C-alpha positions, -999 to 999 in steps of 0.1 A, spaced: 370 570 455 350 564 488 360 536 510 340 511 526 321 521 559 334 499 588 314 478 604 292 481 635 301 463 669 271 442 663 283 433 628 318 427 642 304 405 672 283 385 647 309 379 623 329 366 652 309 341 667 304 332 631 336 323 627 340 306 656 315 284 651 328 276 615 363 272 631 346 244 654 328 231 627 362 226 604 381 209 634 354 181 636 358 172 601 386 144 602 398 122 573 392 90 597 356 106 607 348 111 569 356 76 561 337 60 589 303 78 578 314 70 542 312 32 552 283 36 573 267 50 539 278 21 521 269 -3 547 231 11 545 228 12 508 241 -30 505 220 -38 537 186 -19 518 198 -28 482 169 -53 482 142 -28 486 154 -8 458 137 1 423 162 -7 393 157 23 374 177 6 342 144 -20 340 116 4 347 101 32 323 92 63 334 68 88 317 61 123 325 49 129 291 34 109 263 50 115 226 30 149 222 45 162 251 12 160 271 15 153 311 8 115 316 -28 106 323 -29 98 365 -30 61 377 -42 72 413 -83 64 416 -87 94 439 -73 116 413 -93 98 386 -122 109 403 -117 141 416 -108 147 377 -142 134 365 -162 150 398 -145 184 382 -154 180 350 -188 172 354 -191 201 383 -207 183 406 -183 186 437 -153 209 445 -123 197 461 -133 207 493 -162 185 495 -141 162 478 -113 158 505 -141 156 530 -158 124 516 -123 109 509 -114 80 532 -85 85 556 -61 59 566 -44 64 598 
């Protein structure tokens, strides 16, 4: 059975460099650091809880009962669909005429 070919010097250097980087990063991870980050995340979540949407009370539908995609509610998309069905303008012309907010 043939043995595995040895790595070239470039590959060995690259692997050695990667090992050093991984070891450096692993040394930075301490239980204290993880607990500090956890507390920061929890405080951010509690501060921004008033802005969050309760998904248990909101219904999200992508498909109707017959597995057809939900109709779009965006006015721009509805207008785009109408004009494409009529064959008047292409999406490039509609995009150029679209009102953009700065």
